[in-house]
N, C-alpha and C positions, 0 to 999 in steps of 0.2 A: 470163588472157591477156596476153601481150606486145605492148604498144603502143608500135611505135619505129619511125622511119626514118632512113635515113642520107643525110647530104648533103655534099659537098666543094666548095669555091669557093676562088677567088684573086682577089686585087687585081687587077682589070681594067687598072690602068695600067702596073704593074710589075711582073706576072706573080709576085706573091711570096704564099706560101700564107696562106690566109686563117684567122685562128684559128678554132678549132672549140670550139662549146658546145654542152654537154649539160644538158638541163632535166629534173628531175624534180617534178612536179607534180601533185596529183589534180584540180585543174580544168583541164578539156578548154579553157574559155573564156580561161582564164589562158595558157595555153601557145599556144594559137592568137594571142593579142595580142602575146605574147613573140616568137614565129616574126615574124609581120609587122614587127615593130621591128626585129629583126637582120638580116631580110631588105633592109630600107632603107640598110643598113650596107655600104659596099664590102668593109671588109676583115674581116668577121665571117661565120660561117654556123653553122646550128644543125645540129650531126651526130646527134643522136639525141634522142629524148624519151621518158619513162616516167612512169607514173602511180604505181609503188610503188618501194620500195627493193629488194625482191626483183627486179624486172623490169630495174632499174639495173645490179644486181650481175650480171646475166645479161648485158647489152650491153657491159658494160665488160671481160667475156671476150673480146670481139670486136674493139672499138676503144676508144681513149683519147682522150679530148676535152685540149683547153688548159684549158679551164674548165668544173667542174661545178657547177651551181646545183641545190642540193638543197633543197625544202620540208621544213621541221623537221614531223615527223609522230609523232604517239602511237603507242607509247610511244616515249619521248625516249630510252630507254636503248639501242633500236636505232639510232638515228642516231648517238649517241654511238660506239657498237661500231663503225659503218660506218666513219665518219670516222676514228677511228684506225686501223681496217684500211687503210684508203685511204691515210693518210699512211707506212703502213709497206710497202704493195705498189706505189703509184704516187704517190711521193714527188713527180712533176714536175706532177701536176694540181693547180690551183688550185680551192679549194674556197669557195663562196659560200652560204651559208644564206640561205633565205627563212625568213620568220616572221610570224605574225599576232598569235600571244598567248603569247609566252615571257616568263619571267621576267628579271631581272639576275643571276641565279645561272646560269641557262641559258646566258646570253651568255657569261659569264666561263668557264663549262665548256666551251664548244665553242671559244672563243679558245684556252683553254688547251692543247686537243686538236689544234690546229693549222689551223683553218680559217685562211682569207684574208681575208674580209670578212662580215659581217652585214647583211643587209637587211631593213627592215619592209616586207611587202607594200603596207602602205596608202599608201607613200610613192611608189609608182607606178614605171612602167617607165623613164621617161625617168631619174630619178633611178638604177634600176639599170644601166641602161646606162651612165652615167657611173662606177659603182664597177667595173663589170666591165673599163671602160677602165683604172681605177686599178690595178688588180689585175694586169692584162696589163703594165703598166708599170714599175709598181713593187713589185710580189709580194703586198703587203699594204696593207689599207684598214682603219683603226679609228678611230672618232670619239675626240674629247677626252673625252665623258661616259663612253665604255666604258673607255679608257685609267684613268680615275680610279678606275671600279670594278672593273677589274682589279688595280691596285696597290694598292686598300684590301682587297680579299680576300687577295691574295697575303701584304700586311703582318701581317693578321691570323693567317695560317698561320705567318709565320717567328715572329711572336710567342708561338705555343704548340708550335711544331715544330721541332727543328733542321734549318738549312738541308741539312745534308748528307742528311738523310734523305728530303728532298721531291725529290732529284734521281735520275734513273734513270741506268745506267752510262753511255749513250751522251753523257748532258749531262756527267757528269763528264769522261769523256773530252775532250768539246769545251773544257772549261774549262782543262784541263791544257794543251792544245795553244795556246789563246788566251794563256794565261801564260806561254808559251815565246816569245812574240812572233810567232807564225805568221799571216800574213794570211788571209782567206778562201779565197784561191784555194789556198794553200799547203796549208791544212787539206784542201781538196777532194780534192786530189791524194793527201793523205796517206789519206783513207778512200774514195776513189774515190765523189764526188759534185762536182757542177758548184759552183762558187764563188757563184752566185744562190743555190742550194739552201742551202749554207753559211750566207749572208747572213740568208736567211728562219729558219733555225734559231736562229742567233744573237741576231736581233731578238727571236724570241719566249723565248728563254732570258734575255736581259736584262729584258724584261718580267717574267716570272717572276719573277726574283730582286728586282726593284723599283730595278734599276739602268741608267743611262742612257750609259755610256760605259765603256771597258776599264779606267780607273782606278779605277771605282768597283766593278768586279767585283774587282779584286785586291786592295782594302781588304776586300772580303767575303770573298774566299778566304782571307785572312790569318787574319781574325777568327774565321771558322768550320772553319779547317785543311782546306780544299777540296783 
């Protein structure tokens, strides 16, 4: 059975479209508390709710939210497959993962696949609201602890695997465009994506390769013949 409803809202002072949020969580109580929290915000609205990943995929055929909050459900592989699919088919949707008991490896895997933020459910709705705003304003939220975990994971991968073999064709193409000196806006025009999307992809690529800026990317590219 599909559990969903749709709402639309506007900022009452300036008539600016409210950011639309979708949530997938098995707990009806948690979803109700979340909806009440969002309803207290003038610039956000809950577009739709779902209890399962199957329901969610059906709803996404009807409408697309700005922020998608997904409870990490078992089997985890289904969640990872869905995240990968969404990043290919709905790249503008920002994904926040909710979790109760996932491992560090699960967190790293989810970020590698392109999520925008990770939130532990026991940290509460107020903290989740802060993360939603950070993702809306900056694209990605990641804690220092998670950054260290990812860099450690990436470094161990680099130590045993040639860098070139860890990159997909789109990442290799992006590196070539960056090395040509093209800006995110210019790259976006080249491959028909917004400059904000390119900046998100670029940030994840830097994190994946363990570099902090273009200069470090150039050194890595020369060293590994990228």
